[in-house]
PyMOL CGO cylinders between C-alpha atoms (Angstrom):
from pymol import cmd
from pymol.cgo import CYLINDER

trace = [
    CYLINDER, -17.23, 11.02, -2.26, -20.55, 9.22, -1.91, 0.3, 1, 1, 1, 1, 1, 1,
    CYLINDER, -20.55, 9.22, -1.91, -21.27, 10.86, -5.52, 0.3, 1, 1, 1, 1, 1, 1,
    CYLINDER, -21.27, 10.86, -5.52, -18.34, 9.34, -7.02, 0.3, 1, 1, 1, 1, 1, 1,
    CYLINDER, -18.34, 9.34, -7.02, -19.24, 6.98, -9.97, 0.3, 1, 1, 1, 1, 1, 1,
    CYLINDER, -19.24, 6.98, -9.97, -17.07, 3.82, -8.97, 0.3, 1, 1, 1, 1, 1, 1,
    CYLINDER, -17.07, 3.82, -8.97, -16.32, 1.59, -6.29, 0.3, 1, 1, 1, 1, 1, 1,
    CYLINDER, -16.32, 1.59, -6.29, -12.86, 0.29, -5.90, 0.3, 1, 1, 1, 1, 1, 1,
    CYLINDER, -12.86, 0.29, -5.90, -13.91, -3.44, -6.41, 0.3, 1, 1, 1, 1, 1, 1,
    CYLINDER, -13.91, -3.44, -6.41, -15.48, -2.47, -9.88, 0.3, 1, 1, 1, 1, 1, 1,
    CYLINDER, -15.48, -2.47, -9.88, -12.34, -1.02, -11.23, 0.3, 1, 1, 1, 1, 1, 1,
    CYLINDER, -12.34, -1.02, -11.23, -10.10, -3.82, -11.92, 0.3, 1, 1, 1, 1, 1, 1,
    CYLINDER, -10.10, -3.82, -11.92, -8.55, -3.21, -8.60, 0.3, 1, 1, 1, 1, 1, 1,
    CYLINDER, -8.55, -3.21, -8.60, -8.01, -6.09, -5.96, 0.3, 1, 1, 1, 1, 1, 1,
    CYLINDER, -8.01, -6.09, -5.96, -6.78, -5.60, -2.35, 0.3, 1, 1, 1, 1, 1, 1,
    CYLINDER, -6.78, -5.60, -2.35, -5.58, -8.46, -0.38, 0.3, 1, 1, 1, 1, 1, 1,
    CYLINDER, -5.58, -8.46, -0.38, -4.18, -9.17, 3.34, 0.3, 1, 1, 1, 1, 1, 1,
    CYLINDER, -4.18, -9.17, 3.34, -0.47, -10.05, 3.54, 0.3, 1, 1, 1, 1, 1, 1,
    CYLINDER, -0.47, -10.05, 3.54, -0.46, -14.01, 4.03, 0.3, 1, 1, 1, 1, 1, 1,
    CYLINDER, -0.46, -14.01, 4.03, 2.60, -14.28, 6.58, 0.3, 1, 1, 1, 1, 1, 1,
    CYLINDER, 2.60, -14.28, 6.58, 1.23, -14.37, 9.91, 0.3, 1, 1, 1, 1, 1, 1,
    CYLINDER, 1.23, -14.37, 9.91, 4.25, -14.04, 12.14, 0.3, 1, 1, 1, 1, 1, 1,
    CYLINDER, 4.25, -14.04, 12.14, 3.52, -16.26, 14.91, 0.3, 1, 1, 1, 1, 1, 1,
    CYLINDER, 3.52, -16.26, 14.91, 2.64, -19.25, 12.65, 0.3, 1, 1, 1, 1, 1, 1,
    CYLINDER, 2.64, -19.25, 12.65, 5.67, -18.48, 10.44, 0.3, 1, 1, 1, 1, 1, 1,
    CYLINDER, 5.67, -18.48, 10.44, 8.43, -18.84, 13.22, 0.3, 1, 1, 1, 1, 1, 1,
    CYLINDER, 8.43, -18.84, 13.22, 10.44, -21.23, 11.45, 0.3, 1, 1, 1, 1, 1, 1,
    CYLINDER, 10.44, -21.23, 11.45, 11.15, -19.36, 8.42, 0.3, 1, 1, 1, 1, 1, 1,
    CYLINDER, 11.15, -19.36, 8.42, 11.51, -15.96, 10.24, 0.3, 1, 1, 1, 1, 1, 1,
    CYLINDER, 11.51, -15.96, 10.24, 15.06, -14.78, 10.89, 0.3, 1, 1, 1, 1, 1, 1,
    CYLINDER, 15.06, -14.78, 10.89, 16.61, -11.67, 11.87, 0.3, 1, 1, 1, 1, 1, 1,
    CYLINDER, 16.61, -11.67, 11.87, 19.53, -11.97, 9.72, 0.3, 1, 1, 1, 1, 1, 1,
    CYLINDER, 19.53, -11.97, 9.72, 19.84, -13.03, 5.98, 0.3, 1, 1, 1, 1, 1, 1,
    CYLINDER, 19.84, -13.03, 5.98, 20.36, -16.75, 5.38, 0.3, 1, 1, 1, 1, 1, 1,
    CYLINDER, 20.36, -16.75, 5.38, 22.48, -16.33, 1.90, 0.3, 1, 1, 1, 1, 1, 1,
    CYLINDER, 22.48, -16.33, 1.90, 20.17, -16.16, -1.40, 0.3, 1, 1, 1, 1, 1, 1,
    CYLINDER, 20.17, -16.16, -1.40, 17.65, -18.17, 0.27, 0.3, 1, 1, 1, 1, 1, 1,
    CYLINDER, 17.65, -18.17, 0.27, 15.78, -15.23, 2.42, 0.3, 1, 1, 1, 1, 1, 1,
    CYLINDER, 15.78, -15.23, 2.42, 13.79, -12.38, 1.17, 0.3, 1, 1, 1, 1, 1, 1,
    CYLINDER, 13.79, -12.38, 1.17, 12.82, -9.30, 2.94, 0.3, 1, 1, 1, 1, 1, 1,
    CYLINDER, 12.82, -9.30, 2.94, 9.58, -9.64, 5.36, 0.3, 1, 1, 1, 1, 1, 1,
    CYLINDER, 9.58, -9.64, 5.36, 7.83, -6.44, 5.15, 0.3, 1, 1, 1, 1, 1, 1,
    CYLINDER, 7.83, -6.44, 5.15, 5.88, -4.90, 7.78, 0.3, 1, 1, 1, 1, 1, 1,
    CYLINDER, 5.88, -4.90, 7.78, 4.02, -2.00, 8.97, 0.3, 1, 1, 1, 1, 1, 1,
    CYLINDER, 4.02, -2.00, 8.97, 7.33, -0.13, 9.78, 0.3, 1, 1, 1, 1, 1, 1,
    CYLINDER, 7.33, -0.13, 9.78, 8.66, -0.24, 6.08, 0.3, 1, 1, 1, 1, 1, 1,
    CYLINDER, 8.66, -0.24, 6.08, 5.54, 1.70, 4.96, 0.3, 1, 1, 1, 1, 1, 1,
    CYLINDER, 5.54, 1.70, 4.96, 5.83, 5.28, 4.50, 0.3, 1, 1, 1, 1, 1, 1,
    CYLINDER, 5.83, 5.28, 4.50, 3.90, 7.68, 2.28, 0.3, 1, 1, 1, 1, 1, 1,
    CYLINDER, 3.90, 7.68, 2.28, 4.48, 7.03, -1.31, 0.3, 1, 1, 1, 1, 1, 1,
    CYLINDER, 4.48, 7.03, -1.31, 7.23, 4.50, -0.65, 0.3, 1, 1, 1, 1, 1, 1,
    CYLINDER, 7.23, 4.50, -0.65, 8.65, 1.47, 0.78, 0.3, 1, 1, 1, 1, 1, 1,
    CYLINDER, 8.65, 1.47, 0.78, 11.57, 2.06, 3.21, 0.3, 1, 1, 1, 1, 1, 1,
    CYLINDER, 11.57, 2.06, 3.21, 13.81, -1.41, 3.35, 0.3, 1, 1, 1, 1, 1, 1,
    CYLINDER, 13.81, -1.41, 3.35, 15.96, -1.69, 5.55, 0.3, 1, 1, 1, 1, 1, 1,
    CYLINDER, 15.96, -1.69, 5.55, 13.91, 0.77, 7.65, 0.3, 1, 1, 1, 1, 1, 1,
    CYLINDER, 13.91, 0.77, 7.65, 16.23, 3.46, 9.49, 0.3, 1, 1, 1, 1, 1, 1,
    CYLINDER, 16.23, 3.46, 9.49, 17.16, 2.92, 13.10, 0.3, 1, 1, 1, 1, 1, 1,
    CYLINDER, 17.16, 2.92, 13.10, 15.35, -0.27, 13.47, 0.3, 1, 1, 1, 1, 1, 1,
    CYLINDER, 15.35, -0.27, 13.47, 15.83, -3.62, 14.79, 0.3, 1, 1, 1, 1, 1, 1,
    CYLINDER, 15.83, -3.62, 14.79, 12.79, -5.33, 13.83, 0.3, 1, 1, 1, 1, 1, 1,
    CYLINDER, 12.79, -5.33, 13.83, 13.42, -5.85, 10.33, 0.3, 1, 1, 1, 1, 1, 1,
    CYLINDER, 13.42, -5.85, 10.33, 13.23, -9.60, 9.34, 0.3, 1, 1, 1, 1, 1, 1,
    CYLINDER, 13.23, -9.60, 9.34, 13.89, -12.26, 6.68, 0.3, 1, 1, 1, 1, 1, 1,
    CYLINDER, 13.89, -12.26, 6.68, 12.08, -14.94, 5.16, 0.3, 1, 1, 1, 1, 1, 1,
    CYLINDER, 12.08, -14.94, 5.16, 13.29, -18.18, 4.18, 0.3, 1, 1, 1, 1, 1, 1,
    CYLINDER, 13.29, -18.18, 4.18, 12.64, -19.30, 0.75, 0.3, 1, 1, 1, 1, 1, 1,
    CYLINDER, 12.64, -19.30, 0.75, 11.77, -23.14, 0.57, 0.3, 1, 1, 1, 1, 1, 1,
    CYLINDER, 11.77, -23.14, 0.57, 9.22, -25.54, -0.70, 0.3, 1, 1, 1, 1, 1, 1,
    CYLINDER, 9.22, -25.54, -0.70, 7.18, -25.37, 2.12, 0.3, 1, 1, 1, 1, 1, 1,
    CYLINDER, 7.18, -25.37, 2.12, 7.25, -21.37, 2.71, 0.3, 1, 1, 1, 1, 1, 1,
    CYLINDER, 7.25, -21.37, 2.71, 6.26, -20.57, -1.15, 0.3, 1, 1, 1, 1, 1, 1,
    CYLINDER, 6.26, -20.57, -1.15, 2.34, -20.35, -0.56, 0.3, 1, 1, 1, 1, 1, 1,
    CYLINDER, 2.34, -20.35, -0.56, 3.31, -17.81, 2.11, 0.3, 1, 1, 1, 1, 1, 1,
    CYLINDER, 3.31, -17.81, 2.11, 5.13, -15.37, -0.33, 0.3, 1, 1, 1, 1, 1, 1,
    CYLINDER, 5.13, -15.37, -0.33, 4.09, -12.93, -3.24, 0.3, 1, 1, 1, 1, 1, 1,
    CYLINDER, 4.09, -12.93, -3.24, 5.52, -12.66, -6.82, 0.3, 1, 1, 1, 1, 1, 1,
    CYLINDER, 5.52, -12.66, -6.82, 7.22, -9.53, -7.07, 0.3, 1, 1, 1, 1, 1, 1,
    CYLINDER, 7.22, -9.53, -7.07, 5.65, -6.80, -9.05, 0.3, 1, 1, 1, 1, 1, 1,
    CYLINDER, 5.65, -6.80, -9.05, 4.34, -3.37, -8.47, 0.3, 1, 1, 1, 1, 1, 1,
    CYLINDER, 4.34, -3.37, -8.47, 2.12, -2.98, -5.59, 0.3, 1, 1, 1, 1, 1, 1,
    CYLINDER, 2.12, -2.98, -5.59, 0.36, -0.14, -3.52, 0.3, 1, 1, 1, 1, 1, 1,
    CYLINDER, 0.36, -0.14, -3.52, 0.68, -1.25, 0.34, 0.3, 1, 1, 1, 1, 1, 1,
    CYLINDER, 0.68, -1.25, 0.34, -1.35, -0.09, 2.95, 0.3, 1, 1, 1, 1, 1, 1,
    CYLINDER, -1.35, -0.09, 2.95, -1.04, -0.13, 6.86, 0.3, 1, 1, 1, 1, 1, 1,
    CYLINDER, -1.04, -0.13, 6.86, -4.09, -2.28, 8.34, 0.3, 1, 1, 1, 1, 1, 1,
    CYLINDER, -4.09, -2.28, 8.34, -3.50, -0.48, 11.65, 0.3, 1, 1, 1, 1, 1, 1,
    CYLINDER, -3.50, -0.48, 11.65, -2.81, 2.58, 13.42, 0.3, 1, 1, 1, 1, 1, 1,
    CYLINDER, -2.81, 2.58, 13.42, -2.57, 3.97, 16.44, 0.3, 1, 1, 1, 1, 1, 1,
    CYLINDER, -2.57, 3.97, 16.44, -5.40, 6.40, 17.48, 0.3, 1, 1, 1, 1, 1, 1,
    CYLINDER, -5.40, 6.40, 17.48, -3.10, 9.35, 18.36, 0.3, 1, 1, 1, 1, 1, 1,
    CYLINDER, -3.10, 9.35, 18.36, -1.59, 8.96, 14.58, 0.3, 1, 1, 1, 1, 1, 1,
    CYLINDER, -1.59, 8.96, 14.58, -2.79, 11.67, 12.13, 0.3, 1, 1, 1, 1, 1, 1,
    CYLINDER, -2.79, 11.67, 12.13, -3.82, 9.61, 9.34, 0.3, 1, 1, 1, 1, 1, 1,
    CYLINDER, -3.82, 9.61, 9.34, -5.67, 6.23, 9.37, 0.3, 1, 1, 1, 1, 1, 1,
    CYLINDER, -5.67, 6.23, 9.37, -5.05, 5.88, 5.83, 0.3, 1, 1, 1, 1, 1, 1,
    CYLINDER, -5.05, 5.88, 5.83, -0.84, 5.45, 4.66, 0.3, 1, 1, 1, 1, 1, 1,
    CYLINDER, -0.84, 5.45, 4.66, -0.19, 4.14, 1.47, 0.3, 1, 1, 1, 1, 1, 1,
    CYLINDER, -0.19, 4.14, 1.47, 3.61, 3.11, 0.13, 0.3, 1, 1, 1, 1, 1, 1,
    CYLINDER, 3.61, 3.11, 0.13, 4.43, 2.19, -3.22, 0.3, 1, 1, 1, 1, 1, 1,
    CYLINDER, 4.43, 2.19, -3.22, 6.27, -1.33, -3.67, 0.3, 1, 1, 1, 1, 1, 1,
    CYLINDER, 6.27, -1.33, -3.67, 8.25, -0.83, -6.76, 0.3, 1, 1, 1, 1, 1, 1,
    CYLINDER, 8.25, -0.83, -6.76, 9.39, -3.99, -8.61, 0.3, 1, 1, 1, 1, 1, 1,
    CYLINDER, 9.39, -3.99, -8.61, 12.71, -2.53, -9.77, 0.3, 1, 1, 1, 1, 1, 1,
    CYLINDER, 12.71, -2.53, -9.77, 13.86, -2.00, -6.08, 0.3, 1, 1, 1, 1, 1, 1,
    CYLINDER, 13.86, -2.00, -6.08, 13.40, -5.39, -5.36, 0.3, 1, 1, 1, 1, 1, 1,
    CYLINDER, 13.40, -5.39, -5.36, 15.43, -7.66, -7.83, 0.3, 1, 1, 1, 1, 1, 1,
    CYLINDER, 15.43, -7.66, -7.83, 13.87, -10.67, -6.51, 0.3, 1, 1, 1, 1, 1, 1,
    CYLINDER, 13.87, -10.67, -6.51, 11.37, -13.40, -7.46, 0.3, 1, 1, 1, 1, 1, 1,
    CYLINDER, 11.37, -13.40, -7.46, 9.06, -13.37, -4.52, 0.3, 1, 1, 1, 1, 1, 1,
    CYLINDER, 9.06, -13.37, -4.52, 8.79, -11.27, -1.29, 0.3, 1, 1, 1, 1, 1, 1,
    CYLINDER, 8.79, -11.27, -1.29, 7.22, -11.44, 1.82, 0.3, 1, 1, 1, 1, 1, 1,
    CYLINDER, 7.22, -11.44, 1.82, 4.41, -9.59, 3.49, 0.3, 1, 1, 1, 1, 1, 1,
    CYLINDER, 4.41, -9.59, 3.49, 3.20, -9.46, 7.19, 0.3, 1, 1, 1, 1, 1, 1,
    CYLINDER, 3.20, -9.46, 7.19, -0.53, -9.97, 7.88, 0.3, 1, 1, 1, 1, 1, 1,
    CYLINDER, -0.53, -9.97, 7.88, -0.55, -6.20, 9.29, 0.3, 1, 1, 1, 1, 1, 1,
    CYLINDER, -0.55, -6.20, 9.29, -0.43, -5.19, 5.77, 0.3, 1, 1, 1, 1, 1, 1,
    CYLINDER, -0.43, -5.19, 5.77, -2.75, -5.06, 2.99, 0.3, 1, 1, 1, 1, 1, 1,
    CYLINDER, -2.75, -5.06, 2.99, -1.64, -4.77, -0.76, 0.3, 1, 1, 1, 1, 1, 1,
    CYLINDER, -1.64, -4.77, -0.76, -3.19, -3.62, -3.99, 0.3, 1, 1, 1, 1, 1, 1,
    CYLINDER, -3.19, -3.62, -3.99, -2.82, -4.76, -7.42, 0.3, 1, 1, 1, 1, 1, 1,
    CYLINDER, -2.82, -4.76, -7.42, -4.57, -4.83, -10.85, 0.3, 1, 1, 1, 1, 1, 1,
    CYLINDER, -4.57, -4.83, -10.85, -6.87, -7.84, -11.22, 0.3, 1, 1, 1, 1, 1, 1,
    CYLINDER, -6.87, -7.84, -11.22, -5.35, -8.35, -14.68, 0.3, 1, 1, 1, 1, 1, 1,
    CYLINDER, -5.35, -8.35, -14.68, -2.27, -6.88, -16.20, 0.3, 1, 1, 1, 1, 1, 1,
    CYLINDER, -2.27, -6.88, -16.20, -0.23, -4.36, -14.12, 0.3, 1, 1, 1, 1, 1, 1,
    CYLINDER, -0.23, -4.36, -14.12, -0.28, -0.73, -12.82, 0.3, 1, 1, 1, 1, 1, 1,
    CYLINDER, -0.28, -0.73, -12.82, 0.88, 2.08, -14.89, 0.3, 1, 1, 1, 1, 1, 1,
    CYLINDER, 0.88, 2.08, -14.89, 2.56, 4.87, -13.15, 0.3, 1, 1, 1, 1, 1, 1,
    CYLINDER, 2.56, 4.87, -13.15, 0.08, 7.25, -13.34, 0.3, 1, 1, 1, 1, 1, 1,
    CYLINDER, 0.08, 7.25, -13.34, -2.53, 4.75, -11.96, 0.3, 1, 1, 1, 1, 1, 1,
    CYLINDER, -2.53, 4.75, -11.96, -0.26, 3.52, -8.57, 0.3, 1, 1, 1, 1, 1, 1,
    CYLINDER, -0.26, 3.52, -8.57, 0.66, 7.21, -8.11, 0.3, 1, 1, 1, 1, 1, 1,
    CYLINDER, 0.66, 7.21, -8.11, -2.88, 8.32, -8.41, 0.3, 1, 1, 1, 1, 1, 1,
    CYLINDER, -2.88, 8.32, -8.41, -4.36, 5.47, -6.09, 0.3, 1, 1, 1, 1, 1, 1,
    CYLINDER, -4.36, 5.47, -6.09, -1.33, 6.36, -3.59, 0.3, 1, 1, 1, 1, 1, 1,
    CYLINDER, -1.33, 6.36, -3.59, -1.95, 10.20, -3.74, 0.3, 1, 1, 1, 1, 1, 1,
    CYLINDER, -1.95, 10.20, -3.74, -5.87, 9.60, -2.76, 0.3, 1, 1, 1, 1, 1, 1,
    CYLINDER, -5.87, 9.60, -2.76, -5.20, 6.86, -0.25, 0.3, 1, 1, 1, 1, 1, 1,
    CYLINDER, -5.20, 6.86, -0.25, -2.70, 9.27, 1.42, 0.3, 1, 1, 1, 1, 1, 1,
    CYLINDER, -2.70, 9.27, 1.42, -5.44, 12.31, 1.08, 0.3, 1, 1, 1, 1, 1, 1,
    CYLINDER, -5.44, 12.31, 1.08, -6.77, 13.91, 4.30, 0.3, 1, 1, 1, 1, 1, 1,
    CYLINDER, -6.77, 13.91, 4.30, -9.84, 13.84, 1.95, 0.3, 1, 1, 1, 1, 1, 1,
    CYLINDER, -9.84, 13.84, 1.95, -9.89, 10.16, 1.73, 0.3, 1, 1, 1, 1, 1, 1,
    CYLINDER, -9.89, 10.16, 1.73, -8.77, 9.85, 5.14, 0.3, 1, 1, 1, 1, 1, 1,
    CYLINDER, -8.77, 9.85, 5.14, -11.82, 12.23, 6.62, 0.3, 1, 1, 1, 1, 1, 1,
    CYLINDER, -11.82, 12.23, 6.62, -14.20, 9.97, 4.45, 0.3, 1, 1, 1, 1, 1, 1,
    CYLINDER, -14.20, 9.97, 4.45, -12.88, 6.60, 6.07, 0.3, 1, 1, 1, 1, 1, 1,
    CYLINDER, -12.88, 6.60, 6.07, -12.82, 7.76, 9.45, 0.3, 1, 1, 1, 1, 1, 1,
    CYLINDER, -12.82, 7.76, 9.45, -16.48, 8.60, 8.91, 0.3, 1, 1, 1, 1, 1, 1,
    CYLINDER, -16.48, 8.60, 8.91, -17.12, 4.90, 8.14, 0.3, 1, 1, 1, 1, 1, 1,
    CYLINDER, -17.12, 4.90, 8.14, -14.67, 3.24, 10.14, 0.3, 1, 1, 1, 1, 1, 1,
    CYLINDER, -14.67, 3.24, 10.14, -14.74, 3.85, 13.89, 0.3, 1, 1, 1, 1, 1, 1,
    CYLINDER, -14.74, 3.85, 13.89, -11.72, 1.82, 14.86, 0.3, 1, 1, 1, 1, 1, 1,
    CYLINDER, -11.72, 1.82, 14.86, -7.82, 1.81, 13.67, 0.3, 1, 1, 1, 1, 1, 1,
    CYLINDER, -7.82, 1.81, 13.67, -8.20, -1.16, 11.52, 0.3, 1, 1, 1, 1, 1, 1,
    CYLINDER, -8.20, -1.16, 11.52, -8.14, -0.73, 8.01, 0.3, 1, 1, 1, 1, 1, 1,
    CYLINDER, -8.14, -0.73, 8.01, -9.99, -3.88, 6.56, 0.3, 1, 1, 1, 1, 1, 1,
    CYLINDER, -9.99, -3.88, 6.56, -9.99, -5.01, 3.22, 0.3, 1, 1, 1, 1, 1, 1,
    CYLINDER, -9.99, -5.01, 3.22, -13.54, -5.30, 3.14, 0.3, 1, 1, 1, 1, 1, 1,
    CYLINDER, -13.54, -5.30, 3.14, -14.21, -1.67, 3.88, 0.3, 1, 1, 1, 1, 1, 1,
    CYLINDER, -14.21, -1.67, 3.88, -11.78, -0.44, 0.79, 0.3, 1, 1, 1, 1, 1, 1,
    CYLINDER, -11.78, -0.44, 0.79, -13.57, -2.86, -1.53, 0.3, 1, 1, 1, 1, 1, 1,
    CYLINDER, -13.57, -2.86, -1.53, -16.91, -0.68, -1.26, 0.3, 1, 1, 1, 1, 1, 1,
    CYLINDER, -16.91, -0.68, -1.26, -14.83, 2.92, -1.15, 0.3, 1, 1, 1, 1, 1, 1,
    CYLINDER, -14.83, 2.92, -1.15, -16.28, 5.00, -3.57, 0.3, 1, 1, 1, 1, 1, 1,
    CYLINDER, -16.28, 5.00, -3.57, -13.67, 6.55, -6.07, 0.3, 1, 1, 1, 1, 1, 1,
    CYLINDER, -13.67, 6.55, -6.07, -13.56, 9.15, -9.08, 0.3, 1, 1, 1, 1, 1, 1,
    CYLINDER, -13.56, 9.15, -9.08, -13.10, 7.86, -12.58, 0.3, 1, 1, 1, 1, 1, 1,
    CYLINDER, -13.10, 7.86, -12.58, -9.99, 6.14, -13.58, 0.3, 1, 1, 1, 1, 1, 1,
    CYLINDER, -9.99, 6.14, -13.58, -8.90, 9.34, -16.09, 0.3, 1, 1, 1, 1, 1, 1,
    CYLINDER, -8.90, 9.34, -16.09, -9.29, 11.26, -13.02, 0.3, 1, 1, 1, 1, 1, 1,
    CYLINDER, -9.29, 11.26, -13.02, -6.85, 8.65, -10.80, 0.3, 1, 1, 1, 1, 1, 1,
    CYLINDER, -6.85, 8.65, -10.80, -4.25, 9.05, -13.65, 0.3, 1, 1, 1, 1, 1, 1,
    CYLINDER, -4.25, 9.05, -13.65, -4.33, 12.62, -14.15, 0.3, 1, 1, 1, 1, 1, 1,
    CYLINDER, -4.33, 12.62, -14.15, -3.74, 13.09, -10.63, 0.3, 1, 1, 1, 1, 1, 1,
    CYLINDER, -3.74, 13.09, -10.63, -0.71, 10.43, -10.93, 0.3, 1, 1, 1, 1, 1, 1,
    CYLINDER, -0.71, 10.43, -10.93, 0.72, 12.57, -13.72, 0.3, 1, 1, 1, 1, 1, 1,
    CYLINDER, 0.72, 12.57, -13.72, 0.60, 15.61, -11.86, 0.3, 1, 1, 1, 1, 1, 1,
    CYLINDER, 0.60, 15.61, -11.86, 1.90, 14.29, -8.94, 0.3, 1, 1, 1, 1, 1, 1,
    CYLINDER, 1.90, 14.29, -8.94, 5.02, 12.54, -10.53, 0.3, 1, 1, 1, 1, 1, 1,
    CYLINDER, 5.02, 12.54, -10.53, 5.69, 16.22, -12.04, 0.3, 1, 1, 1, 1, 1, 1,
    CYLINDER, 5.69, 16.22, -12.04, 5.75, 17.55, -8.43, 0.3, 1, 1, 1, 1, 1, 1,
    CYLINDER, 5.75, 17.55, -8.43, 8.89, 18.68, -7.32, 0.3, 1, 1, 1, 1, 1, 1,
    CYLINDER, 8.89, 18.68, -7.32, 8.40, 17.80, -3.39, 0.3, 1, 1, 1, 1, 1, 1,
    CYLINDER, 8.40, 17.80, -3.39, 5.44, 15.14, -2.47, 0.3, 1, 1, 1, 1, 1, 1,
    CYLINDER, 5.44, 15.14, -2.47, 4.20, 16.89, 0.71, 0.3, 1, 1, 1, 1, 1, 1,
    CYLINDER, 4.20, 16.89, 0.71, 0.88, 16.49, 2.13, 0.3, 1, 1, 1, 1, 1, 1,
    CYLINDER, 0.88, 16.49, 2.13, -0.30, 20.18, 1.20, 0.3, 1, 1, 1, 1, 1, 1,
    CYLINDER, -0.30, 20.18, 1.20, 0.93, 19.71, -2.14, 0.3, 1, 1, 1, 1, 1, 1,
    CYLINDER, 0.93, 19.71, -2.14, -0.69, 16.43, -3.01, 0.3, 1, 1, 1, 1, 1, 1,
    CYLINDER, -0.69, 16.43, -3.01, -3.79, 17.68, -1.42, 0.3, 1, 1, 1, 1, 1, 1,
    CYLINDER, -3.79, 17.68, -1.42, -3.70, 20.43, -3.87, 0.3, 1, 1, 1, 1, 1, 1,
    CYLINDER, -3.70, 20.43, -3.87, -3.22, 18.06, -6.61, 0.3, 1, 1, 1, 1, 1, 1,
    CYLINDER, -3.22, 18.06, -6.61, -6.01, 16.13, -5.90, 0.3, 1, 1, 1, 1, 1, 1,
    CYLINDER, -6.01, 16.13, -5.90, -9.10, 19.16, -4.73, 0.3, 1, 1, 1, 1, 1, 1,
    CYLINDER, -9.10, 19.16, -4.73, -7.78, 20.86, -8.13, 0.3, 1, 1, 1, 1, 1, 1,
    CYLINDER, -7.78, 20.86, -8.13, -8.22, 18.08, -10.68, 0.3, 1, 1, 1, 1, 1, 1,
    CYLINDER, -8.22, 18.08, -10.68, -11.70, 16.77, -8.99, 0.3, 1, 1, 1, 1, 1, 1,
    CYLINDER, -11.70, 16.77, -8.99, -12.72, 20.65, -8.99, 0.3, 1, 1, 1, 1, 1, 1,
    CYLINDER, -12.72, 20.65, -8.99, -13.27, 20.53, -5.18, 0.3, 1, 1, 1, 1, 1, 1,
    CYLINDER, -13.27, 20.53, -5.18, -13.45, 23.70, -3.29, 0.3, 1, 1, 1, 1, 1, 1,
]
cmd.load_cgo(trace, "trace")
């Protein structure tokens, strides 16, 4: 991976941390929806590889975020994002877990994102489906996970670490994304095989 020519921050991608710090925004957070003035507040429990699950199955932790003039600075506009968990337990198999937030699944103007999550978007314009699927495949791969563990000894995934992460060329990222979309199942081994084959890694 160190031989890959590009770095995340130089490829037109941007990563930031979710703006909602829950203990500082308690006045806007509730367990029940308050009519049309509330939007989902997404947290780590909603992130699964390649998807965002809302509401989370068998969970009582889902929360709603009240939309008002005072809370607007804490909300994100709804568009396609790649969402990364910021924290993982030591016993978890993967340090990196990336879900795709599809705007079409959340027909809202804004969305709440806890600061236990990082979100990735384009610095200008929007992701193509090939780009976002390719990035999701890489971030959910054992290859990238092993590399990340060698450079980061703790269980926190900082945005600063991702900004300097080496990545293959965009053409390869998109090619991986195209192949992943065509796959019948997004099993970890199948995703891994697509990545290794596309990048010519034995």
